[in-house]
Backbone as CSV, one residue per row, in Angstrom:
resi,resn,N_x,N_y,N_z,CA_x,CA_y,CA_z,C_x,C_y,C_z
1,MET,-46.877,-18.931,-50.607,-47.379,-17.824,-49.794,-47.133,-18.090,-48.321
2,LYS,-47.365,-19.345,-47.916,-47.110,-19.687,-46.518,-45.646,-19.480,-46.173
3,ARG,-44.744,-19.810,-47.110,-43.305,-19.649,-46.868,-42.973,-18.183,-46.679
4,LEU,-43.565,-17.311,-47.474,-43.333,-15.887,-47.361,-43.789,-15.377,-46.015
5,VAL,-44.934,-15.857,-45.575,-45.455,-15.449,-44.255,-44.504,-15.873,-43.162
6,CYS,-43.967,-17.081,-43.249,-43.020,-17.568,-42.239,-41.772,-16.716,-42.209
7,VAL,-41.280,-16.317,-43.383,-40.077,-15.489,-43.452,-40.335,-14.139,-42.801
8,VAL,-41.492,-13.576,-43.066,-41.857,-12.285,-42.470,-41.954,-12.405,-40.964
9,LEU,-42.549,-13.472,-40.475,-42.684,-13.670,-39.030,-41.315,-13.823,-38.373
10,LEU,-40.396,-14.544,-39.022,-39.053,-14.720,-38.474,-38.317,-13.391,-38.426
11,ALA,-38.504,-12.585,-39.446,-37.859,-11.273,-39.471,-38.377,-10.403,-38.347
12,LEU,-39.683,-10.436,-38.156,-40.283,-9.652,-37.073,-39.792,-10.138,-35.720
13,ALA,-39.677,-11.470,-35.569,-39.192,-12.032,-34.301,-37.761,-11.610,-34.048
14,GLY,-36.921,-11.647,-35.103,-35.533,-11.221,-34.952,-35.433,-9.770,-34.569
15,SER,-36.287,-8.951,-35.151,-36.294,-7.521,-34.808,-36.701,-7.315,-33.365
16,ALA,-37.668,-8.085,-32.899,-38.129,-7.955,-31.518,-37.030,-8.354,-30.544
17,VAL,-36.304,-9.428,-30.881,-35.200,-9.862,-30.027,-34.130,-8.789,-29.944
18,ALA,-33.800,-8.197,-31.097,-32.780,-7.146,-31.113,-33.219,-5.958,-30.276
19,ASP,-34.509,-5.609,-30.385,-35.020,-4.487,-29.580,-34.951,-4.814,-28.096
20,ASP,-35.349,-6.014,-27.731,-35.314,-6.416,-26.318,-33.884,-6.440,-25.789
21,LEU,-32.956,-6.930,-26.606,-31.558,-6.978,-26.186,-31.012,-5.565,-26.014
22,GLY,-31.350,-4.692,-26.924,-30.919,-3.300,-26.799,-31.488,-2.654,-25.546
23,ASP,-32.766,-2.941,-25.270,-33.379,-2.402,-24.046,-32.682,-2.945,-22.802
24,ALA,-32.409,-4.251,-22.816,-31.749,-4.873,-21.665,-30.363,-4.280,-21.449
25,ASN,-29.630,-4.074,-22.529,-28.284,-3.496,-22.405,-28.333,-2.067,-21.873
26,ARG,-29.322,-1.303,-22.331,-29.450,0.074,-21.824,-29.817,0.075,-20.339
27,LEU,-30.692,-0.822,-19.951,-31.061,-0.914,-18.537,-29.871,-1.345,-17.676
28,LEU,-29.068,-2.267,-18.207,-27.888,-2.719,-17.479,-26.902,-1.563,-17.314
29,ALA,-26.690,-0.799,-18.386,-25.769,0.341,-18.308,-26.268,1.377,-17.311
30,ALA,-27.583,1.497,-17.187,-28.167,2.457,-16.237,-28.270,1.875,-14.832
31,LYS,-27.795,0.619,-14.653,-27.833,-0.084,-13.376,-29.264,-0.343,-12.891
32,ALA,-30.184,-0.410,-13.849,-31.555,-0.789,-13.513,-31.632,-2.312,-13.578
33,TYR,-30.929,-2.949,-12.646,-30.740,-4.396,-12.712,-32.052,-5.171,-12.601
34,ASP,-32.979,-4.693,-11.763,-34.225,-5.426,-11.573,-35.070,-5.464,-12.847
35,GLN,-34.870,-4.483,-13.739,-35.587,-4.477,-15.010,-34.818,-5.223,-16.099
36,ALA,-33.492,-5.147,-16.040,-32.685,-5.813,-17.054,-32.706,-7.330,-16.879
37,LEU,-32.722,-7.792,-15.639,-32.601,-9.225,-15.366,-33.669,-10.061,-16.069
38,PRO,-34.955,-9.743,-15.926,-35.952,-10.608,-16.578,-35.842,-10.600,-18.100
39,LEU,-35.426,-9.475,-18.684,-35.239,-9.435,-20.133,-34.112,-10.387,-20.553
40,TYR,-32.998,-10.323,-19.835,-31.884,-11.232,-20.158,-32.288,-12.683,-19.932
41,GLN,-33.036,-12.932,-18.870,-33.438,-14.317,-18.594,-34.280,-14.873,-19.738
42,ARG,-35.210,-14.062,-20.231,-36.066,-14.522,-21.325,-35.262,-14.728,-22.607
43,LEU,-34.393,-13.774,-22.916,-33.594,-13.874,-24.128,-32.581,-15.012,-24.040
44,ALA,-31.986,-15.191,-22.854,-31.005,-16.266,-22.672,-31.668,-17.622,-22.824
45,ALA,-32.869,-17.768,-22.252,-33.591,-19.036,-22.365,-33.958,-19.321,-23.820
46,ALA,-34.117,-18.239,-24.608,-34.446,-18.414,-26.019,-33.207,-18.711,-26.854
47,GLY,-32.011,-18.660,-26.224,-30.788,-19.052,-26.913,-29.922,-17.923,-27.412
48,ASN,-30.170,-16.672,-26.962,-29.351,-15.552,-27.416,-28.015,-15.558,-26.681
49,PRO,-26.883,-15.712,-27.389,-25.573,-15.833,-26.719,-25.177,-14.596,-25.915
50,GLU,-25.450,-13.400,-26.449,-25.067,-12.196,-25.700,-25.877,-12.089,-24.416
51,ALA,-27.161,-12.397,-24.497,-27.994,-12.363,-23.300,-27.516,-13.405,-22.285
52,GLN,-27.101,-14.574,-22.783,-26.572,-15.600,-21.882,-25.317,-15.110,-21.176
53,PHE,-24.448,-14.438,-21.934,-23.230,-13.890,-21.323,-23.577,-12.821,-20.288
54,ARG,-24.452,-11.881,-20.637,-24.831,-10.817,-19.699,-25.510,-11.385,-18.457
55,LEU,-26.334,-12.384,-18.649,-26.996,-13.006,-17.505,-25.964,-13.681,-16.604
56,GLY,-24.976,-14.339,-17.223,-23.901,-14.938,-16.427,-23.163,-13.890,-15.617
57,GLU,-22.903,-12.718,-16.234,-22.258,-11.624,-15.510,-23.089,-11.175,-14.326
58,MET,-24.387,-11.049,-14.526,-25.248,-10.576,-13.440,-25.239,-11.559,-12.271
59,TYR,-25.196,-12.859,-12.581,-25.103,-13.842,-11.497,-23.719,-13.795,-10.834
60,TRP,-22.699,-13.523,-11.609,-21.350,-13.427,-11.049,-21.238,-12.189,-10.151
61,PHE,-21.721,-11.074,-10.650,-21.572,-9.820,-9.917,-22.639,-9.621,-8.843
62,GLY,-23.700,-10.419,-8.899,-24.771,-10.218,-7.935,-25.580,-8.972,-8.247
63,ASP,-25.746,-8.668,-9.528,-26.503,-7.491,-9.948,-27.972,-7.861,-10.141
64,GLY,-28.829,-7.344,-9.262,-30.252,-7.614,-9.374,-30.655,-8.982,-8.883
65,THR,-29.712,-9.738,-8.382,-29.975,-11.087,-7.901,-28.853,-11.493,-6.959
66,ALA,-29.063,-12.547,-6.215,-27.991,-13.048,-5.345,-26.863,-13.587,-6.216
67,ALA,-25.623,-13.304,-5.808,-24.475,-13.829,-6.550,-24.519,-15.352,-6.535
68,ASP,-24.312,-15.954,-7.681,-24.359,-17.407,-7.806,-23.361,-17.815,-8.884
69,LEU,-22.169,-18.228,-8.454,-21.139,-18.573,-9.423,-21.492,-19.825,-10.227
70,GLY,-22.291,-20.691,-9.647,-22.711,-21.889,-10.376,-23.589,-21.531,-11.568
71,LYS,-24.560,-20.640,-11.347,-25.414,-20.200,-12.451,-24.610,-19.374,-13.457
72,ALA,-23.680,-18.562,-12.943,-22.843,-17.778,-13.847,-22.069,-18.699,-14.776
73,ARG,-21.480,-19.742,-14.210,-20.716,-20.703,-15.012,-21.607,-21.356,-16.072
74,SER,-22.815,-21.738,-15.674,-23.717,-22.425,-16.598,-24.061,-21.552,-17.810
75,TRP,-24.336,-20.282,-17.553,-24.682,-19.389,-18.665,-23.450,-19.029,-19.500
76,PHE,-22.314,-18.892,-18.852,-21.087,-18.643,-19.620,-20.790,-19.821,-20.550
77,GLU,-20.988,-21.015,-20.041,-20.709,-22.207,-20.855,-21.610,-22.248,-22.084
78,ARG,-22.898,-21.915,-21.908,-23.823,-21.930,-23.031,-23.469,-20.841,-24.040
79,ALA,-23.117,-19.643,-23.529,-22.760,-18.553,-24.433,-21.454,-18.845,-25.158
80,ALA,-20.477,-19.408,-24.439,-19.189,-19.729,-25.055,-19.361,-20.802,-26.123
81,ALA,-20.227,-21.763,-25.853,-20.473,-22.824,-26.829,-21.091,-22.259,-28.109
82,ALA,-21.786,-21.134,-27.966,-22.396,-20.484,-29.129,-21.442,-19.509,-29.799
83,GLY,-20.209,-19.419,-29.286,-19.199,-18.593,-29.937,-18.973,-17.230,-29.319
84,ASN,-19.523,-16.958,-28.156,-19.323,-15.649,-27.522,-17.952,-15.609,-26.847
85,GLY,-17.046,-14.761,-27.361,-15.676,-14.694,-26.842,-15.597,-14.148,-25.435
86,ASP,-16.430,-13.170,-25.091,-16.416,-12.610,-23.735,-16.805,-13.672,-22.713
87,ALA,-17.775,-14.498,-23.086,-18.199,-15.569,-22.185,-17.074,-16.577,-21.985
88,ALA,-16.358,-16.877,-23.070,-15.240,-17.815,-22.961,-14.165,-17.275,-22.023
89,ALA,-13.885,-15.961,-22.106,-12.881,-15.355,-21.223,-13.356,-15.382,-19.770
90,SER,-14.622,-15.081,-19.546,-15.156,-15.105,-18.177,-15.159,-16.519,-17.624
91,LEU,-15.457,-17.483,-18.480,-15.443,-18.884,-18.049,-14.036,-19.295,-17.651
92,ALA,-13.037,-18.820,-18.390,-11.644,-19.125,-18.043,-11.287,-18.534,-16.683
93,SER,-11.793,-17.333,-16.387,-11.528,-16.714,-15.085,-12.156,-17.527,-13.963
94,LEU,-13.362,-18.010,-14.190,-14.012,-18.842,-13.177,-13.237,-20.132,-12.952
95,ARG,-12.710,-20.695,-14.004,-11.954,-21.947,-13.868,-10.650,-21.717,-13.107
96,ARG,-10.038,-20.535,-13.292,-8.799,-20.238,-12.555,-9.060,-20.175,-11.056
97,ARG,-10.259,-19.821,-10.675,-10.585,-19.771,-9.249,-10.412,-21.137,-8.586
98,GLU,-10.624,-22.184,-9.363,-10.541,-23.531,-8.799,-9.126,-23.882,-8.357
99,THR,-8.121,-23.337,-9.060,-6.730,-23.655,-8.721,-6.002,-22.500,-8.049
100,HIS,-6.559,-21.287,-8.123,-5.888,-20.122,-7.556,-6.782,-19.368,-6.571
101,GLY,-7.716,-20.079,-5.981,-8.608,-19.440,-5.013,-7.873,-18.878,-3.811
102,ALA,-6.724,-19.482,-3.469,-5.947,-18.995,-2.321,-5.439,-17.578,-2.556
103,ASP,-5.238,-17.212,-3.821,-4.783,-15.849,-4.120,-5.846,-14.828,-3.745
104,ILE,-7.102,-15.197,-3.958,-8.197,-14.302,-3.581,-8.253,-14.160,-2.066
105,THR,-8.124,-15.272,-1.352,-8.134,-15.235,0.104,-6.988,-14.387,0.643
106,TYR,-5.832,-14.494,0.004,-4.657,-13.729,0.445,-4.942,-12.239,0.432
107,TRP,-5.516,-11.745,-0.671,-5.726,-10.305,-0.797,-6.969,-9.821,-0.064
108,THR,-7.913,-10.705,0.221,-9.124,-10.274,0.915,-9.018,-10.388,2.435
109,SER,-8.046,-11.192,2.933,-7.996,-11.350,4.392,-6.622,-11.664,4.972
110,THR,-5.725,-12.257,4.210,-4.458,-12.728,4.762,-3.334,-11.716,4.660
111,TYR,-3.269,-10.990,3.577,-2.176,-10.038,3.331,-2.045,-9.029,4.474
112,GLN,-0.795,-8.830,4.940,-0.550,-7.904,6.037,0.502,-6.847,5.690
113,GLY,0.763,-6.652,4.419,1.719,-5.619,4.019,3.159,-6.032,4.165
114,GLU,3.436,-7.326,4.000,4.797,-7.816,4.165,5.782,-7.109,3.235
115,ASP,5.329,-6.796,2.033,6.219,-6.162,1.064,6.558,-4.729,1.433
116,LEU,5.881,-4.189,2.453,6.117,-2.806,2.864,6.984,-2.691,4.117
117,VAL,7.130,-3.782,4.870,7.808,-3.675,6.170,8.901,-4.713,6.391
118,SER,9.122,-5.599,5.442,10.116,-6.659,5.660,11.327,-6.449,4.774
119,GLY,12.363,-7.270,5.013,13.568,-7.201,4.197,14.253,-5.860,4.312
120,GLN,14.505,-5.247,3.197,15.197,-3.953,3.186,14.371,-2.841,3.824
121,TYR,13.080,-3.096,4.064,12.219,-2.071,4.653,11.990,-2.285,6.154
122,ALA,12.719,-3.232,6.740,12.640,-3.446,8.188,13.704,-2.574,8.853
123,CYS,13.377,-1.339,9.098,14.350,-0.367,9.617,14.545,-0.543,11.122
124,GLN,15.806,-0.570,11.543,16.138,-0.668,12.956,16.456,0.736,13.491
125,ARG,15.606,1.212,14.382,15.826,2.552,14.931,17.080,2.564,15.797
126,PRO,17.944,3.591,15.664,19.172,3.650,16.469,18.865,3.656,17.964
127,VAL,19.767,3.030,18.721,19.677,3.090,20.180,20.567,4.238,20.639
128,PHE,19.943,5.294,21.131,20.698,6.479,21.520,21.147,6.368,22.982
129,PRO,22.423,6.633,23.261,22.866,6.689,24.662,22.281,7.944,25.315
130,SER,22.336,7.973,26.613,21.822,9.168,27.298,22.638,10.394,26.935
131,VAL,23.946,10.189,26.707,24.821,11.281,26.302,26.059,10.680,25.654
132,SER,26.596,11.360,24.662,27.847,10.925,24.033,28.965,11.854,24.479
133,ARG,30.100,11.250,24.907,31.183,12.044,25.503,32.451,12.064,24.645
134,SER,32.369,11.437,23.463,33.566,11.440,22.615,33.173,11.675,21.168
135,LYS,34.137,12.172,20.395,33.894,12.421,18.983,33.611,11.126,18.233
136,ASN,34.279,10.063,18.615,34.064,8.785,17.939,32.641,8.275,18.162
137,GLU,32.157,8.407,19.411,30.803,7.953,19.709,29.785,8.802,18.962
138,ILE,30.011,10.103,18.897,29.108,10.984,18.152,29.104,10.618,16.676
139,ALA,30.255,10.311,16.115,30.350,9.919,14.711,29.590,8.622,14.451
140,ASP,29.683,7.674,15.386,28.960,6.408,15.244,27.456,6.647,15.242
141,ILE,26.989,7.484,16.155,25.561,7.781,16.222,25.105,8.506,14.961
142,ASP,25.894,9.429,14.462,25.543,10.150,13.233,25.387,9.188,12.055
143,ARG,26.254,8.194,11.981,26.145,7.208,10.896,24.869,6.380,11.054
144,ALA,24.552,6.013,12.298,23.326,5.244,12.544,22.088,6.067,12.184
145,ILE,22.141,7.360,12.470,21.032,8.253,12.120,20.849,8.296,10.607
146,ALA,21.935,8.457,9.884,21.863,8.527,8.419,21.316,7.229,7.830
147,THR,21.745,6.086,8.400,21.273,4.794,7.912,19.769,4.647,8.126
148,TRP,19.306,5.014,9.323,17.870,4.891,9.623,17.048,5.813,8.731
149,ARG,17.508,7.023,8.557,16.763,7.968,7.717,16.651,7.461,6.278
150,SER,17.726,6.910,5.765,17.702,6.376,4.406,16.693,5.240,4.285
151,CYS,16.684,4.361,5.283,15.745,3.233,5.288,14.313,3.731,5.422
152,HIS,14.087,4.653,6.340,12.735,5.168,6.561,12.206,5.858,5.300
153,ASN,13.033,6.629,4.637,12.603,7.296,3.412,12.270,6.288,2.324
154,ALA,13.024,5.186,2.288,12.727,4.128,1.320,11.368,3.497,1.619
155,VAL,11.073,3.313,2.910,9.765,2.774,3.314,8.649,3.705,2.857
156,VAL,8.822,5.001,3.090,7.808,5.983,2.693,7.604,5.949,1.176
157,ASP,8.705,5.895,0.434,8.607,5.840,-1.033,7.877,4.571,-1.474
158,ASN,8.173,3.463,-0.802,7.546,2.193,-1.161,6.047,2.220,-0.874
159,ILE,5.659,2.806,0.256,4.235,2.925,0.581,3.530,3.799,-0.449
160,ASN,4.138,4.931,-0.766,3.520,5.838,-1.743,3.376,5.165,-3.108
161,ASP,4.371,4.339,-3.451,4.320,3.641,-4.731,3.181,2.617,-4.766
162,ALA,2.816,2.098,-3.591,1.766,1.073,-3.518,0.367,1.672,-3.427
163,LEU,0.268,2.981,-3.282,-1.040,3.626,-3.161,-1.626,3.882,-4.553
164,PRO,-2.964,3.861,-4.677,-3.943,3.588,-3.628,-3.959,2.109,-3.260
165,PRO,-4.448,1.777,-2.073,-4.498,0.369,-1.669,-5.203,-0.477,-2.728
166,GLY,-4.591,-1.576,-3.071,-5.139,-2.442,-4.103,-4.383,-2.349,-5.413
167,LYS,-3.519,-1.345,-5.514,-2.762,-1.152,-6.755,-1.894,-2.359,-7.088
168,ARG,-1.386,-3.035,-6.059,-0.458,-4.147,-6.297,-1.145,-5.513,-6.391
169,ILE,-2.460,-5.540,-6.331,-3.136,-6.816,-6.556,-2.945,-7.196,-8.019
170,PRO,-2.406,-8.374,-8.298,-2.187,-8.759,-9.697,-3.483,-8.722,-10.501
171,ALA,-3.381,-8.282,-11.740,-4.566,-8.152,-12.593,-5.282,-9.487,-12.761
172,GLU,-4.516,-10.577,-12.840,-5.156,-11.879,-13.029,-5.949,-12.307,-11.798
173,VAL,-5.557,-11.785,-10.620,-6.327,-12.092,-9.411,-7.592,-11.243,-9.373
174,LEU,-7.458,-9.975,-9.689,-8.641,-9.107,-9.752,-9.658,-9.661,-10.742
175,ASP,-9.163,-10.204,-11.827,-10.047,-10.734,-12.870,-10.868,-11.907,-12.359
176,MET,-10.354,-12.629,-11.368,-11.075,-13.781,-10.824,-12.085,-13.385,-9.752
177,MET,-11.937,-12.186,-9.190,-12.758,-11.792,-8.052,-14.174,-11.401,-8.472
178,THR,-15.101,-11.675,-7.583,-16.434,-11.108,-7.732,-16.377,-9.670,-7.207
179,PRO,-17.350,-8.827,-7.547,-17.364,-7.467,-6.995,-17.347,-7.448,-5.474
180,ALA,-18.036,-8.401,-4.855,-18.048,-8.448,-3.387,-16.652,-8.755,-2.856
181,GLU,-15.947,-9.641,-3.521,-14.582,-9.974,-3.104,-13.646,-8.795,-3.322
182,ALA,-13.816,-8.098,-4.432,-12.984,-6.916,-4.692,-13.228,-5.849,-3.639
183,ALA,-14.488,-5.676,-3.233,-14.804,-4.696,-2.190,-14.206,-5.120,-0.855
184,GLN,-14.257,-6.426,-0.555,-13.659,-6.929,0.683,-12.152,-6.733,0.675
185,ALA,-11.519,-6.974,-0.477,-10.075,-6.763,-0.585,-9.740,-5.292,-0.339
186,GLN,-10.548,-4.396,-0.872,-10.305,-2.972,-0.687,-10.410,-2.582,0.779
187,ARG,-11.436,-3.089,1.461,-11.596,-2.787,2.895,-10.428,-3.344,3.697
188,HIS,-10.023,-4.567,3.372,-8.909,-5.190,4.090,-7.618,-4.407,3.876
189,LEU,-7.349,-4.038,2.635,-6.121,-3.310,2.333,-6.137,-1.908,2.940
190,ASP,-7.287,-1.278,2.971,-7.381,0.035,3.618,-6.937,-0.073,5.080
191,GLY,-7.404,-1.125,5.760,-7.028,-1.321,7.152,-5.553,-1.619,7.318
192,VAL,-5.022,-2.498,6.477,-3.607,-2.868,6.558,-2.722,-1.651,6.304
193,TYR,-3.002,-0.916,5.252,-2.189,0.246,4.912,-2.302,1.323,5.984
194,GLY,-3.510,1.483,6.520,-3.687,2.479,7.578,-2.804,2.190,8.778
195,LYS,-2.732,0.918,9.173,-1.892,0.539,10.312,-0.411,0.760,10.008
196,ILE,0.011,0.393,8.806,1.421,0.540,8.442,1.818,2.010,8.393
197,ILE,0.968,2.841,7.819,1.263,4.275,7.739,1.317,4.886,9.134
198,ALA,0.362,4.512,9.994,0.353,5.033,11.365,1.600,4.585,12.118
199,SER,2.011,3.328,11.909,3.200,2.819,12.574,4.448,3.560,12.105
200,ALA,4.541,3.823,10.805,5.699,4.554,10.274,5.755,5.966,10.835
201,GLN,4.596,6.583,10.983,4.550,7.934,11.544,4.958,7.936,13.014
202,GLU,4.491,6.950,13.767,4.866,6.850,15.183,6.353,6.559,15.334
203,GLU,6.880,5.728,14.446,8.306,5.407,14.490,9.146,6.656,14.242
204,ALA,8.700,7.477,13.288,9.424,8.717,12.993,9.363,9.676,14.182
205,LYS,8.214,9.744,14.842,8.086,10.608,16.020,9.003,10.135,17.150
206,ALA,9.032,8.816,17.381,9.885,8.261,18.429,11.356,8.519,18.112
207,PHE,11.729,8.361,16.838,13.102,8.632,16.418,13.459,10.094,16.689
208,ASP,12.595,11.008,16.283,12.865,12.434,16.483,12.990,12.763,17.971
209,ALA,12.133,12.141,18.804,12.181,12.405,20.241,13.488,11.890,20.846
210,ASP,13.872,10.658,20.490,15.126,10.079,21.017,16.334,10.891,20.548
211,ARG,16.323,11.249,19.295,17.434,12.034,18.743,17.500,13.409,19.412
212,GLY,16.342,14.007,19.644,16.325,15.317,20.293,16.904,15.266,21.692
213,ARG,16.516,14.236,22.462,17.047,14.098,23.819,18.558,13.879,23.792
214,TRP,18.999,13.031,22.876,20.433,12.749,22.771,21.207,14.006,22.396
215,MET,20.714,14.741,21.418,21.412,15.944,20.995,21.474,16.980,22.109
216,THR,20.369,17.140,22.837,20.340,18.133,23.918,21.348,17.784,25.005
217,SER,21.315,16.525,25.450,22.224,16.129,26.531,23.682,16.168,26.070
218,THR,23.930,15.776,24.811,25.295,15.787,24.294,25.801,17.215,24.120
219,GLN,24.958,18.098,23.645,25.348,19.497,23.496,25.593,20.148,24.864
220,GLU,24.741,19.813,25.830,24.950,20.342,27.184,26.266,19.836,27.756
221,TYR,26.546,18.563,27.547,27.820,17.998,28.023,28.991,18.689,27.335
222,ALA,28.875,18.878,26.007,29.955,19.521,25.262,30.191,20.953,25.750
223,GLU,29.108,21.656,26.081,29.247,23.024,26.579,29.912,23.038,27.961
224,LEU,29.498,22.101,28.813,30.126,22.008,30.129,31.611,21.685,30.003
225,GLU,31.940,20.781,29.074,33.336,20.432,28.852,34.121,21.620,28.315
226,ARG,33.476,22.393,27.458,34.158,23.576,26.913,34.465,24.564,28.030
227,VAL,33.468,24.810,28.887,33.680,25.747,29.995,34.733,25.198,30.949
228,ARG,34.636,23.879,31.253,35.608,23.278,32.165,37.012,23.380,31.583
229,THR,37.134,23.090,30.288,38.449,23.162,29.636,38.997,24.583,29.675
230,GLU,38.116,25.532,29.394,38.559,26.927,29.444,39.024,27.296,30.849
231,ASN,38.300,26.850,31.861,38.686,27.136,33.247,40.010,26.474,33.597
232,VAL,40.178,25.234,33.165,41.433,24.526,33.432,42.591,25.239,32.747
233,ASN,42.371,25.609,31.499,43.429,26.306,30.772,43.767,27.646,31.408
234,ALA,42.719,28.335,31.840,42.958,29.626,32.499,43.747,29.435,33.789
235,GLU,43.391,28.378,34.528,44.102,28.114,35.784,45.554,27.736,35.500
236,MET,45.788,26.964,34.448,47.151,26.585,34.096,47.967,27.809,33.704
237,ARG,47.327,28.713,32.952,48.041,29.930,32.567,48.374,30.762,33.810
238,ARG,47.414,30.805,34.753,47.672,31.576,35.980,48.812,30.976,36.769
239,VAL,48.822,29.645,36.851,49.889,28.977,37.598,51.233,29.195,36.904
240,GLN,51.221,29.091,35.589,52.464,29.289,34.844,53.003,30.713,35.046
241,MET,52.096,31.661,34.994,52.517,33.052,35.188,53.062,33.257,36.597
242,ALA,52.405,32.621,37.572,52.887,32.736,38.953,54.255,32.083,39.090
243,GLY,54.460,30.978,38.432,55.746,30.302,38.485,56.844,31.124,37.838
244,GLN,56.472,31.776,36.745,57.460,32.620,36.079,57.896,33.766,36.997
245,ARG,56.973,34.329,37.754,57.325,35.419,38.666,58.244,34.913,39.766
246,MET,57.988,33.690,40.225,58.827,33.136,41.277,60.234,32.824,40.762
247,ASP,60.352,32.510,39.473,61.663,32.178,38.904,62.486,33.412,38.574
248,THR,61.872,34.577,38.600,62.609,35.802,38.257,63.596,36.149,39.376
249,PRO,64.873,36.306,39.053,65.871,36.619,40.115,65.544,37.942,40.811
250,ILE,65.782,37.963,42.115,65.565,39.204,42.870,66.768,40.120,42.645
251,PRO,66.551,41.315,42.171,67.714,42.219,41.907,68.436,42.591,43.192
252,LYS,69.721,42.681,43.065,70.544,43.052,44.254,70.459,44.561,44.482
253,THR,70.592,44.905,45.776,70.621,46.327,46.103,72.062,46.849,45.905
254,PRO,72.244,47.902,45.176,73.616,48.400,44.954,74.263,48.858,46.270
255,THR,75.541,48.540,46.379,76.278,48.941,47.600,76.841,50.335,47.446
256,GLY,76.775,51.085,48.489,77.341,52.449,48.479,78.791,52.487,48.914
257,ARG,79.481,53.573,48.670,80.850,53.763,49.097,80.836,54.497,50.398
């Protein structure tokens, strides 16, 4: 009879644990961290692997408590030892931080958008003369314009491909980050991308302004040359016509009888 009573008590205890774990999970999903935390702490201390894993997550993410990677590691280790696969994966991510922590620093503070502005994306804006006076010079400038436009469009395409900021952070690096680090990376990348986009826009404006001035002065020069050429040609025709009149023999006056 005593054995039967013990079995009944164990069943009731197991049911209570399941109910508490379900309540804790619902509170966590609702982001009621201050209520979920003590439930997980009690269940984790009692040896529940899922509660240990969830508690480790809360310490990692700083949900309802100060972020503490040391405590997160400790609970992940206990849950993983009990066979919890999610805890084992999270523990592996924490361990990668020990050898790849510089990757987190790179994306949260060091990265300056090198992949967007260097190499093939380092466009050299054409140097426009004040005016072009020959067809060859105009052809050279036209080629430089086409080259710059092609490069600039490639830069724009590359920036658009990298949006939204953070898209190019490797998944394995994101997996190592705490939520606070991920938020810091997002703020940093927003600033970096904002500067690069503003710079590209200013560069395009400067290019358009320089090109506009060059085209205006070159067109004005070409028009002046056209008028001058027409005047020269007209003067040459006038001189030629005058010369032809001078070369015409003067007719003799007929003699009378």
